[in-house]
PAZAPA-4460 file (N, C-alpha, C; in steps of 0.05 Angstrom, whole numbers, plus 32768, in hexadecimal, padded with zeros to 4 digits):
% residues 305
    n_x    n_y    n_z   ca_x   ca_y   ca_z    c_x    c_y    c_z   seq   type   mol
   7FC0   7F54   8480   7FE0   7F57   8478   7FE2   7F4F   8459     1      M     A
   7FD2   7F37   8450   7FD7   7F23   8439   7FD2   7F3B   8420     2      R     A
   7FB7   7F49   8422   7FAB   7F5A   8415   7FBE   7F73   840D     3      V     A
   7FC3   7F89   842A   7FDD   7F9B   8426   7FF0   7F8C   8413     4      T     A
   8008   7F7E   8418   8017   7F6A   8406   8010   7F70   83F1     5      Q     A
   7FF6   7F63   83E2   7FF5   7F59   83D2   7FE5   7F76   83BF     6      A     A
   7FE7   7F86   83CA   7FDC   7FA6   83BD   7FF9   7FAC   83B1     7      V     A
   8009   7FAA   83C4   8027   7FBB   83C9   8032   7FAB   83B2     8      A     A
   8038   7F91   83B0   803D   7F89   8399   8037   7F8E   837F     9      L     A
   8016   7F89   8381   800C   7F97   8364   8019   7FB4   8361    10      A     A
   8010   7FC4   8372   801F   7FE0   8370   8040   7FDF   835A    11      G     A
   8051   7FCF   8378   8062   7FD0   8363   806C   7FC3   834E    12      L     A
   805B   7FB1   8344   805B   7FA5   8323   8055   7FB1   830B    13      L     A
   8041   7FCB   8319   8032   7FE2   8306   8048   7FF5   8300    14      V     A
   805D   7FFF   8312   806C   8013   8312   808D   8003   8300    15      L     A
   808D   7FF5   830C   80A2   7FE5   82F8   809A   7FDD   82D7    16      L     A
   8087   7FD8   82D2   8078   7FD2   82BC   807A   7FEB   82AA    17      S     A
   806C   7FFE   82BE   8072   801E   82AA   8087   8027   82A6    18      L     A
   80A0   801E   82BE   80C0   8027   82B7   80C6   8019   829C    19      A     A
   80B8   7FFD   8294   80CB   7FF6   8281   80C0   7FFA   8262    20      C     A
   809F   7FFF   8272   809A   800A   8257   80AA   8025   8247    21      G     A
   80A1   8039   8257   80AF   8056   8255   80C8   804C   824C    22      A     A
   80E2   8041   8259   80F8   803C   8246   80F1   8034   8228    23      G     A
   80E5   8019   822C   80DE   8014   820F   80DC   8024   8202    24      Q     A
   80BF   8036   8201   80B7   8046   81F4   80C8   805D   81E7    25      A     A
   80D9   8065   81FE   80E7   8081   81F7   8102   807C   81E9    26      G     A
   8109   805C   81EB   8124   8058   81E6   813D   8069   81E3    27      Q     A
   8144   8073   81FE   8150   8080   8200   8171   807D   8203    28      S     A
   817D   8088   81EF   81A0   8081   81F0   81AC   80A0   81FC    29      K     A
   81B6   8098   8212   81C5   80AC   8221   81E0   80B9   820D    30      P     A
   81E4   80D5   820A   81F2   80DF   81F6   81E7   80DC   81D8    31      G     A
   81DA   80CD   81D0   81D6   80BF   81BA   81C6   80DF   819F    32      A     A
   81C8   80E0   8190   81C5   80F4   8180   81A3   80F2   8173    33      L     A
   819B   8103   817D   817B   8101   8178   8178   8110   815F    34      R     A
   8166   80FE   8148   815D   8107   8137   814B   80FA   8130    35      V     A
   8132   8100   8127   811D   80FB   8116   8116   80F5   80FC    36      T     A
   8102   80E6   80F1   8102   80DA   80D7   80EE   80DB   80CA    37      S     A
   80DE   80DA   80B1   80C1   80DB   80AA   80BF   80BB   80A5    38      T     A
   80C8   80C0   8086   80BB   8099   8083   80C4   8089   8088    39      L     A
   80BF   8079   808C   80CD   8055   808F   80E6   804D   8084    40      T     A
   80E2   8055   806E   8103   804F   8052   8110   8060   805E    41      Q     A
   810B   8079   806B   8122   808B   806D   812F   808C   808D    42      V     A
   811B   8078   809F   811D   8072   80B9   8137   805B   80C0    43      S     A
   8129   8053   80A5   8137   802C   80A2   8162   8038   809E    44      A     A
   815D   804A   8090   817B   8051   8081   8187   8065   8097    45      L     A
   8179   8072   80A6   8186   807E   80BC   818D   8068   80D5    46      I     A
   8182   805D   80DB   8184   803C   80EE   8196   8030   80E9    47      R     A
   819C   802C   80D2   81AF   8019   80C3   81D4   802A   80C5    48      A     A
   81CE   8049   80BF   81E7   8058   80BF   81EB   8063   80DD    49      V     A
   81D9   805E   80E6   81DD   8072   8103   81E1   8065   811A    50      G     A
   81D2   8045   8119   81DB   803C   812E   81D5   8042   814E    51      G     A
   81E5   8034   815B   81E3   8045   817B   81F2   8061   8179    52      E     A
   81F3   806F   8174   81F8   8085   8177   81E8   809C   8174    53      R     A
   81D0   8090   8163   81BF   809A   8157   81A0   8099   8166    54      V     A
   8197   80AB   817A   8177   80A7   817E   8165   80A6   8173    55      Q     A
   8152   809A   815C   814D   80AB   814D   812A   809B   814C    56      L     A
   811D   80AE   814B   80F7   80BB   814E   80F0   80B6   8136    57      T     A
   80EA   809D   8129   80D6   80A7   810D   80B6   80AE   8115    58      P     A
   80AE   80C2   8100   809A   80CA   80FE   807F   80B6   80FD    59      L     A
   8087   80A2   80E3   8075   8092   80DB   8079   8077   80E1    60      L     A
   806D   8065   80ED   806F   804A   80F3   8073   803D   80DF    61      G     A
   8077   801D   80DE   8077   8006   80CB   8058   800D   80BD    62      P     A
   8055   8003   80A5   803E   7FFA   8099   802F   801A   808D    63      N     A
   8036   8034   809B   802E   803E   8097   8030   805F   807C    64      T     A
   8017   8064   8073   800F   806B   8057   8013   8086   805B    65      D     A
   802E   8094   8051   8038   80AE   8052   8027   80BD   8048    66      P     A
   8015   80BC   8033   8005   80CA   8020   7FED   80DB   8036    67      H     A
   7FE6   80C3   8051   7FD2   80D1   8056   7FD4   80D3   8079    68      Q     A
   7FF2   80D8   8077   7FF7   80DF   8094   7FFA   8105   809F    69      Y     A
   7FF6   8100   80B7   7FE9   811A   80C3   8001   8119   80DF    70      E     A
   8014   8132   80D8   8020   812D   80FE   800E   812F   810B    71      L     A
   8011   8123   8122   8007   812F   8141   801B   8143   8151    72      K     A
   8010   8150   8164   801C   816E   8175   8033   8161   817A    73      P     A
   8033   814C   8187   8047   813C   8196   8060   8141   8187    74      E     A
   805C   8135   8174   8071   8135   815C   8081   8149   8154    75      Q     A
   806C   815E   814B   807C   8177   814F   808E   8180   816A    76      V     A
   8085   817B   8175   809A   8183   818D   80B6   8173   8184    77      T     A
   80B2   8156   8182   80C3   814F   817F   80E0   8155   816B    78      Q     A
   80CD   8165   8154   80DE   8163   8139   80F2   8184   8148    79      L     A
   80EC   819B   815C   80EE   81AA   816B   810B   8197   817F    80      A     A
   8108   8187   8184   811A   8179   818F   8134   8171   818B    81      R     A
   812F   8170   8169   8140   8157   8158   8159   8167   8158    82      S     A
   8173   815E   8151   818D   8168   8140   818A   8170   812F    83      A     A
   816E   8158   8110   8170   8158   8101   815D   8145   80FD    84      A     A
   814B   8149   80E4   812C   8143   80D8   8130   8136   80C0    85      V     A
   8134   8118   80B7   8136   8111   80A0   8126   810C   8094    86      F     A
   8122   811B   807A   8105   8115   8066   810F   8113   8050    87      E     A
   80F9   80F2   8041   8103   80EF   8021   80FD   80FF   8019    88      S     A
   80EA   8115   8016   80EE   8133   8000   80DD   811E   7FE4    89      G     A
   80DA   8138   7FD9   80CF   812E   7FC4   80AC   813C   7FBE    90      A     A
   80A2   813B   7FCE   8082   8140   7FD4   8077   8120   7FEE    91      G     A
   808F   8112   7FF1   8088   80FA   8004   807F   80FD   8017    92      A     A
   808D   8113   8028   8080   8119   8042   8081   8131   8040    93      D     A
   8070   813D   802F   806A   8163   802B   805C   816B   8040    94      K     A
   8047   814D   8061   8041   815E   8071   8052   8165   8084    95      W     A
   806C   8162   8083   8082   816B   808F   8088   818A   8094    96      L     A
   807A   8196   807B   8080   81AF   807B   807C   81C3   8099    97      D     A
   805C   81BA   8097   8056   81CB   80A6   8052   81C4   80C9    98      R     A
   8065   81AD   80C7   8070   81A2   80E8   8088   81AE   80E0    99      G     A
   8097   81B3   80D9   80AC   81C7   80D7   80AD   81E2   80E1   100      L     A
   8090   81F3   80D0   808F   8207   80DB   8086   820D   80F1   101      A     A
   8078   81FE   80FD   8068   81FB   811E   807F   81FB   812A   102      A     A
   809D   81E7   8125   80B2   81DD   8138   80C2   81FC   8141   103      A     A
   80C0   820A   8128   80D9   8226   812D   80EB   821A   8114   104      G     A
   80F4   8238   810D   810A   8231   80FA   8129   822B   8102   105      E     A
   8130   8225   8110   8141   821C   8122   814F   81FA   8117   106      T     A
   8132   81EC   811A   8137   81D3   8103   8147   81CC   80EF   107      V     A
   8157   81B7   80EF   8169   81B3   80DD   8156   819D   80CF   108      H     A
   814C   81A1   80B3   8142   818B   809F   8155   8186   8088   109      A     A
   8159   816E   8089   8162   815D   8072   8153   814E   805B   110      V     A
   8153   8156   804B   8142   814E   8034   8155   813D   801D   111      D     A
   8153   8125   801E   8164   8112   8016   8163   8105   7FF7   112      L     A
   814E   8116   7FF1   813D   8116   7FD6   8157   8125   7FC7   113      A     A
   8161   813D   7FCC   8172   8159   7FC7   818D   813B   7FC0   114      K     A
   818F   812A   7FCD   81B2   8118   7FCD   81B1   8100   7FBC   115      H     A
   8193   80F6   7FAD   8184   80E2   7F9D   8189   80ED   7F81   116      V     A
   8188   80D8   7F6D   8184   80E3   7F56   8161   80D7   7F50   117      H     A
   814F   80EB   7F43   8132   80EA   7F48   8123   80ED   7F26   118      L     A
   8114   80D1   7F27   8106   80D1   7F10   80E7   80E7   7F0E   119      R     A
   80E0   80E5   7EF8   80D3   80F5   7EF7   80AF   80EB   7EF6   120      S     A
   80A4   80F3   7F00   8088   80EC   7F18   8074   80FE   7F14   121      G     A
   8053   80F3   7F11   803E   80FF   7F09   8031   810B   7F22   122      N     A
   803C   810B   7F3A   802C   810E   7F50   8044   811C   7F68   123      A     A
   8064   811A   7F66   806D   8120   7F79   8079   813F   7F73   124      G     A
   8085   8149   7F81   808A   8164   7F81   809B   8169   7F6E   125      E     A
   8091   817E   7F5F   80A4   8192   7F4B   80A5   8176   7F2E   126      G     A
   808D   8165   7F39   808E   814B   7F20   80A1   8138   7F22   127      G     A
   80B4   8131   7F39   80B8   8120   7F42   80B1   8107   7F50   128      Q     A
   80BD   80F4   7F49   80AC   80DA   7F56   80C2   80D0   7F6E   129      D     A
   80AF   80D4   7F85   80BB   80D9   7FA7   80C5   80B9   7FB2   130      P     A
   80CB   809F   7F98   80CF   8091   7FA5   80EA   8087   7F9A   131      H     A
   80FA   8096   7FA8   811E   808D   7FAA   8123   807C   7FB1   132      W     A
   8113   806C   7FC7   8125   805B   7FD9   812D   8040   7FC6   133      W     A
   8115   803A   7FB7   811A   8024   7FA6   8123   801C   7F91   134      Y     A
   813A   8034   7F94   814E   802A   7F7E   8166   8024   7F8F   135      D     A
   8175   8014   7F93   8190   800D   7F99   81A4   8026   7FA3   136      V     A
   81A9   8030   7F85   81BC   8045   7F87   81B4   8059   7F97   137      D     A
   8198   8063   7F99   8189   8082   7FA5   818A   8074   7FC3   138      N     A
   8190   8061   7FC9   818F   8057   7FE7   81A9   8059   7FF1   139      A     A
   81B8   8057   7FDE   81DD   8059   7FE7   81E3   8076   7FEC   140      K     A
   81DA   8084   7FD4   81D9   80A1   7FD3   81C9   80B0   7FF2   141      L     A
   81BC   80A4   7FEE   81AC   80AA   800C   81BC   80AA   802E   142      A     A
   81C9   8094   8028   81D1   8089   8048   81F2   8096   803B   143      A     A
   81F5   8099   802D   8217   80B2   8029   820B   80C8   803D   144      A     A
   81F5   80D2   802F   81EB   80EB   8035   81E7   80F6   8052   145      A     A
   81D8   80D6   8059   81D3   80D4   8077   81EA   80DD   808D   146      I     A
   81FD   80C2   8083   8219   80C4   808D   822A   80DD   8090   147      S     A
   8227   80EB   807A   8233   810A   807F   821F   811B   808E   148      D     A
   8201   8118   8090   81F8   812B   80A2   81FB   8127   80BA   149      E     A
   81F9   8109   80C7   8200   8100   80E2   8220   8104   80F3   150      L     A
   8237   8103   80DC   8250   8107   80DF   8257   8128   80E4   151      T     A
   8244   813A   80D9   823F   8152   80DF   8237   815C   80FA   152      R     A
   8228   8151   80FA   8219   814D   811E   8224   8146   8134   153      L     A
   8232   812B   8129   8246   8125   813D   825D   8122   8139   154      D     A
   826D   8127   8135   828A   8125   8122   8299   810B   8130   155      P     A
   8294   810E   8147   829E   80F0   814F   8292   80D6   8149   156      A     A
   827C   80D6   8141   8275   80B9   8136   827B   80B6   8114   157      G     A
   8289   80CB   8112   8294   80C0   80F1   829C   80A7   80E0   158      R     A
   82B1   809B   80FC   82BC   8080   80F3   82A1   806B   80F2   159      A     A
   828F   806F   8105   8274   8060   8108   8265   8065   80F1   160      T     A
   8259   8071   80E7   824C   807F   80D5   8251   8079   80B7   161      Y     A
   8271   8076   80B4   8276   8074   8094   8270   8052   809D   162      Q     A
   827F   804C   80B2   827E   802D   80AC   8264   8025   80A8   163      R     A
   8251   802E   80B7   8232   801E   80B6   8225   8025   8096   164      N     A
   8235   803B   808C   8225   8043   8071   8232   8034   805D   165      A     A
   8248   8027   805F   8257   8019   804F   824D   7FFA   804E   166      A     A
   8247   7FF0   806B   8239   7FD7   806C   821D   7FD5   805E   167      A     A
   8213   7FEE   8067   81F3   7FED   8059   81FB   7FF5   803B   168      L     A
   8207   8002   802C   820E   7FF8   8016   8216   7FDF   8006   169      S     A
   8225   7FD1   8012   8227   7FBA   8011   820F   7FA9   8014   170      D     A
   81FD   7FA3   8022   81E8   7F95   8027   81CD   7F9D   8010   171      R     A
   81CE   7FB7   8006   81BF   7FC0   7FF1   81CB   7FB5   7FD7   172      L     A
   81E3   7FB6   7FD5   81F1   7FA5   7FC4   81E8   7F8C   7FBE   173      D     A
   81ED   7F80   7FCD   81DF   7F5B   7FD4   81C1   7F59   7FC9   174      A     A
   81B1   7F65   7FD6   8197   7F6E   7FD3   8190   7F70   7FAF   175      A     A
   81A1   7F80   7FA6   819E   7F83   7F89   81A8   7F71   7F82   176      D     A
   81C0   7F60   7F84   81C8   7F43   7F75   81AC   7F2C   7F7C   177      R     A
   81A2   7F27   7F8F   818F   7F19   7F97   8178   7F1E   7F8B   178      Q     A
   8170   7F3A   7F87   8159   7F3E   7F74   815F   7F35   7F58   179      I     A
   816D   7F3A   7F4D   817E   7F30   7F2F   8180   7F1D   7F35   180      H     A
   817E   7F0C   7F41   8186   7EE9   7F43   816E   7EDE   7F39   181      T     A
   814E   7EEA   7F4C   8136   7EEC   7F4A   8127   7EE8   7F2F   182      K     A
   812D   7F08   7F2A   811D   7F10   7F10   812D   7F09   7EFE   183      L     A
   8145   7F03   7EFB   8154   7F00   7ED7   814D   7EEB   7ECA   184      D     A
   8141   7ED7   7ED6   8143   7EC4   7EC7   811F   7EC7   7EC1   185      P     A
   8114   7ED2   7ECA   80F4   7ED0   7EC5   80F5   7EDF   7E9D   186      V     A
   80E2   7ED6   7E95   80F5   7EE2   7E73   80E8   7F02   7E71   187      P     A
   80F4   7F12   7E68   80E7   7F30   7E6D   80CA   7F34   7E68   188      A     A
   80BA   7F22   7E51   809B   7F23   7E47   8088   7F1C   7E59   189      P     A
   8099   7F12   7E7C   8088   7F03   7E8A   8085   7F1D   7E9E   190      R     A
   8095   7F2B   7E9E   809D   7F44   7EB5   8087   7F59   7EB5   191      R     A
   8076   7F56   7EB0   805D   7F67   7EB5   8050   7F74   7EC2   192      L     A
   8053   7F91   7ED0   8050   7F94   7EEB   8031   7FAB   7EEB   193      F     A
   801C   7F9E   7EF8   800C   7FB6   7F08   800A   7FAE   7F24   194      V     A
   800A   7FC8   7F2B   800C   7FC9   7F4C   7FF2   7FE0   7F52   195      A     A
   7FF4   7FDE   7F64   7FE3   7FF8   7F7D   7FE4   8015   7F73   196      N     A
   7FF8   8029   7F6C   7FFC   8039   7F62   801B   803D   7F57   197      H     A
   8025   804F   7F54   803E   8057   7F44   805A   805A   7F53   198      D     A
   805F   8048   7F69   8071   8042   7F7D   8094   803B   7F77   199      A     A
   808B   802C   7F59   80A4   801D   7F61   80B8   8023   7F3D   200      F     A
   80AF   8034   7F37   80BF   803C   7F1C   80DF   8045   7F20   201      N     A
   80E9   803D   7F3B   8105   8041   7F36   810D   8029   7F3D   202      Y     A
   8101   8012   7F42   80FC   7FF9   7F47   8106   7FF0   7F32   203      F     A
   80E9   7FEA   7F1D   80E3   7FE0   7F05   80FB   7FDF   7EEF   204      L     A
   8108   7FF9   7EEB   8119   7FF3   7ED0   8126   7FE9   7ED1   205      P     A
   8131   7FEE   7EEB   8150   7FE1   7EF3   8155   7FC1   7EEB   206      R     A
   8139   7FB2   7EF8   8136   7F93   7EF6   8127   7F98   7EDF   207      Y     A
   8123   7F9B   7EC4   8117   7FA1   7EA9   80FF   7F8C   7EAB   208      G     A
   80F4   7FA0   7EC2   80D4   7F9A   7EBE   80BC   7FAF   7EB7   209      I     A
   80A9   7FAC   7EA6   8098   7FB9   7E95   8086   7FBE   7E9C   210      T     A
   807C   7FDC   7EA3   8067   7FEB   7EB5   804D   7FE7   7E9E   211      L     A
   8037   7FDA   7EAD   8022   7FD7   7E99   8011   7FEF   7EA2   212      V     A
   800B   7FEC   7EBB   7FF8   7FFE   7EC4   7FF9   8003   7EE9   213      G     A
   7FF5   8018   7EE8   7FE9   801C   7F0C   7FCD   8017   7F13   214      D     A
   7FBE   800B   7F2A   7FA6   801D   7F27   7FA1   8035   7F34   215      I     A
   7FB4   803F   7F4A   7FAF   8054   7F4A   7FCC   8061   7F38   216      V     A
   7FBD   8075   7F22   7FDB   807F   7F12   7FEA   8092   7F13   217      P     A
   7FF3   8094   7F30   8003   80AC   7F36   8015   8097   7F53   218      A     A
   8025   80B2   7F55   803D   80AC   7F74   802A   80B2   7F82   219      T     A
   8013   80BB   7F86   800E   80BD   7FAB   7FEF   80AD   7FA0   220      D     A
   7FF4   809A   7FBA   7FE9   8081   7FBC   7FC0   808F   7FC0   221      S     A
   7FC6   80A0   7FC9   7FA7   80AF   7FCB   7F9D   80BD   7FBF   222      I     A
   7FA5   80BC   7F9C   7FA7   80D2   7F89   7F83   80BB   7F84   223      A     A
   7F6E   80D1   7F73   7F5A   80C3   7F67   7F5D   80B0   7F50   224      A     A
   7F4F   8097   7F57   7F49   8086   7F3F   7F30   8091   7F34   225      V     A
   7F2D   8094   7F17   7F1A   8098   7F0A   7F19   8083   7EF4   226      R     A
   7EF3   807B   7EF1   7EF4   8066   7EE0   7EF9   805A   7EBC   227      P     A
   7F07   8071   7EBB   7F13   8073   7EA3   7F2C   8066   7EA3   228      A     A
   7F3E   8075   7EBB   7F56   8061   7EBE   7F54   803D   7EC3   229      D     A
   7F3C   803B   7ED3   7F3C   8021   7EDC   7F31   8013   7EC0   230      V     A
   7F29   8017   7EAD   7F1E   800D   7E9A   7F38   800C   7E86   231      A     A
   7F48   801F   7E83   7F62   8014   7E6E   7F7A   8010   7E7E   232      R     A
   7F75   8005   7E99   7F8A   7FF3   7E9F   7F7E   7FCF   7EA5   233      L     A
   7F68   7FD4   7EA1   7F55   7FB8   7E97   7F5C   7FAE   7E7D   234      V     A
   7F5C   7FC6   7E6E   7F5E   7FB4   7E4F   7F7C   7FB7   7E50   235      A     A
   7F8D   7FC5   7E5B   7FA9   7FC5   7E4E   7FB4   7FA5   7E65   236      A     A
   7FA7   7F9F   7E76   7FA9   7F81   7E87   7FAB   7F69   7E6F   237      I     A
   7F8D   7F71   7E66   7F7D   7F50   7E54   7F96   7F5D   7E36   238      R     A
   7F9E   7F77   7E2E   7FAA   7F73   7E13   7FCE   7F6C   7E1E   239      Q     A
   7FD9   7F6D   7E35   7FEE   7F68   7E36   7FF7   7F4D   7E41   240      D     A
   7FE0   7F42   7E4E   7FD6   7F1B   7E5B   7FE6   7F1C   7E75   241      H     A
   7FDB   7F38   7E80   7FF0   7F39   7E9C   7FE7   7F23   7EAC   242      V     A
   7FF8   7F14   7EC1   7FFA   7F00   7EC9   7FF0   7F01   7EEF   243      C     A
   7FFD   7F14   7EF1   7FF9   7F20   7F15   7FEE   7F42   7F14   244      A     A
   7FE2   7F4B   7F27   7FDE   7F5D   7F35   7FE8   7F5E   7F52   245      I     A
   7FFE   7F73   7F54   8004   7F7D   7F6D   7FF9   7F8A   7F86   246      F     A
   7FF7   7F84   7F92   7FF3   7F9D   7FAE   8001   7FA1   7FC0   247      T     A
   8003   7FB0   7FD3   8012   7FC0   7FE5   800C   7FB7   8009   248      E     A
   8019   7FBA   800C   8013   7FB6   802D   8000   7FCB   8036   249      T     A
   800A   7FE4   8031   7FF8   7FFB   803D   7FE3   8008   8031   250      T     A
   7FD2   7FF2   8015   7FBE   8003   8008   7FA9   7FE8   8002   251      I     A
   7F90   7FF0   8003   7F80   7FE0   8004   7F79   7FCA   7FE7   252      D     A
   7F77   7FAF   7FEA   7F7A   7FA5   7FCA   7F5F   7FA2   7FCA   253      P     A
   7F50   7FB0   7FC7   7F36   7FAA   7FC0   7F2A   7FAB   7FA8   254      N     A
   7F3B   7FCB   7F9E   7F39   7FD5   7F7E   7F47   7FC4   7F70   255      L     A
   7F5B   7FB6   7F79   7F73   7FA1   7F70   7F5F   7F82   7F67   256      A     A
   7F49   7F7D   7F7D   7F43   7F69   7F7B   7F2D   7F72   7F65   257      A     A
   7F22   7F85   7F5D   7F05   7F8E   7F48   7F1B   7F8A   7F31   258      Q     A
   7F33   7F97   7F29   7F41   7F99   7F10   7F46   7F84   7F10   259      I     A
   7F43   7F68   7F20   7F58   7F52   7F17   7F39   7F3D   7F0E   260      A     A
   7F25   7F43   7F12   7F07   7F37   7F10   7F0D   7F42   7EEF   261      R     A
   7F0E   7F59   7EEE   7EF8   7F64   7ED6   7F11   7F60   7EC0   262      E     A
   7F31   7F5C   7EBF   7F44   7F5B   7EB1   7F4C   7F3A   7EA7   263      S     A
   7F3A   7F25   7EC0   7F4A   7F0F   7EC3   7F67   7F0B   7ECE   264      G     A
   7F6E   7F0E   7ED8   7F8D   7F14   7EDE   7F7D   7F05   7EFF   265      A     A
   7F9F   7F09   7F13   7F94   7F04   7F31   7FA0   7F16   7F39   266      R     A
   7F9B   7F13   7F56   7FA9   7F2B   7F65   7FBC   7F17   7F73   267      V     A
   7FDF   7F18   7F6E   7FEB   7F0A   7F76   7FF4   7F0B   7F97   268      F     A
   7FFA   7EF4   7FA9   7FE6   7EF3   7FC2   8000   7F09   7FD3   269      A     A
   8014   7F01   7FCB   8034   7F17   7FD8   8029   7F2A   7FDB   270      G     A
   802E   7F3C   7FF1   802C   7F60   7FEA   8049   7F62   7FE6   271      K     A
   804D   7F79   7FDD   8063   7F8F   7FD7   8065   7FA6   7FF3   272      L     A
   807C   7FA8   7FF5   8081   7FC9   8004   8082   7FE3   7FFA   273      Y     A
   8071   7FE9   7FF4   806E   8003   7FDC   8078   801B   7FF4   274      G     A
   8060   802F   7FFE   8069   8047   800D   8075   8044   801C   275      D     A
   8071   802D   802D   807E   8023   8048   808F   800A   804C   276      A     A
   809B   800E   805F   80A3   7FF7   8061   809A   7FE0   807F   277      L     A
   80A0   7FCA   808B   8095   7FC0   8094   809E   7FB7   80AE   278      G     A
   8095   7FB5   80C7   809D   7FAC   80DD   80BD   7F99   80E3   279      E     A
   80C6   7FAC   80FA   80E6   7F9C   80FE   80E4   7F7E   80F8   280      P     A
   80F7   7F71   80F1   80F9   7F63   80F5   80E1   7F47   80DC   281      G     A
   80D9   7F55   80D6   80C7   7F50   80B2   80D8   7F56   809C   282      S     A
   80D4   7F4B   8081   80D7   7F42   806F   80E5   7F64   8066   283      P     A
   80D4   7F6F   806E   80D2   7F8B   806F   80DF   7F9D   8077   284      G     A
   80EB   7F9F   8090   80EE   7FAA   80B0   8108   7FBD   809F   285      G     A
   8121   7FBD   8085   8132   7FC9   807F   8131   7FC7   8066   286      T     A
   8136   7FE1   805E   812F   7FEA   8036   813F   7FCF   802D   287      L     A
   814F   7FC7   8032   815E   7FB2   8023   8151   7F93   8027   288      E     A
   8142   7F9B   8041   812F   7F7B   8039   811D   7F7D   802E   289      G     A
   810F   7FA1   8031   80F5   7F9D   8016   80FB   7FA0   7FF8   290      A     A
   8110   7FA6   7FF5   8119   7F98   7FD8   811F   7F82   7FCC   291      L     A
   8128   7F75   7FE6   812C   7F5E   7FD3   8118   7F4C   7FDB   292      S     A
   80FF   7F54   7FEA   80E9   7F47   7FEA   80D9   7F50   7FDA   293      H     A
   80DB   7F6E   7FCC   80C6   7F73   7FB8   80C8   7F62   7F9F   294      N     A
   80EB   7F59   7F9C   80F3   7F50   7F8A   80EA   7F38   7F8B   295      G     A
   80E8   7F2D   7F9D   80E9   7F0A   7F9D   80C2   7F03   7F97   296      A     A
   80B6   7F1B   7F9C   8093   7F13   7F9E   8099   7F16   7F7B   297      V     A
   80A2   7F34   7F74   8098   7F2D   7F54   809C   7F1A   7F48   298      M     A
   80BA   7F17   7F4E   80C8   7EFC   7F3D   80AC   7EE5   7F39   299      A     A
   80A4   7EE2   7F57   808F   7ECB   7F5C   807C   7ECD   7F4C   300      E     A
   806B   7EE6   7F4D   805A   7EED   7F45   805A   7EEA   7F27   301      G     A
   8066   7EFF   7F14   806B   7EF9   7EF4   806E   7EDC   7EF0   302      F     A
   806F   7EC2   7F03   8079   7EA5   7EFC   8061   7E97   7F09   303      S     A
   8047   7EA6   7EFF   8039   7E9A   7F21   8022   7E8E   7F07   304      S     A
   8023   7E99   7EFC   800B   7E91   7EDC   800C   7E92   7EC3   305      C     A
***
């Protein structure tokens, strides 16, 4: 009898755990607007603007490099079930195109790159740099576009979306001020930047930072690195007396360490959020948090030697 009761209790516990697990994984919100997002930066903006009125399914998780991503079959099904699919655009999530084609013509895609001010780049779509989200003004423009699109799909939520977008704008402005507070006291000649790849061209000019070079001299983190590129970067680091080489959370730091040994610089301990944001609750769990974190890391790195 005791054995039977124990087995029954164990079975009940398994069923309960499966039910709870399913609820957590699905994050179901009855009556919520179902949307899908690509890059973690886009997902963060939608969470901030949509709030509880939106059931968001992000295709990429935290710390996932978008350049190497391939859609899974179940994610294509998710695209077809969404009221809208928000993409970063400008080539950052080019892999989405095949998924949209497979999902069918009825899928409504929103390209946020069409709502921001793009810079030229050497590997983005149409020669444009896809990392627009690391400019505070672009992030606010994208948030406004998200608010407008969610309102079109869910008119009853207009006030909520507009209020959330305004609050996000305030937080982004606060992050911008905090970054200036950290970086402005650093003498301009010491704000010399070397990182894993060309992901920060929207961030650097805003805060008076000089780009010396990138280990991967392209906006695509998986572009080929030639020995001649490495030699040029080592020479530039030596010539400009660069203090620190910065690495990113999604990229292997081994090549950075090699260049540091050859150039006499050092790899700074703090990592930057580049192509992906971090886990929820981490310093880079939100876009404004990633911006503030990057500014603080750079300021400390520039002053570290």
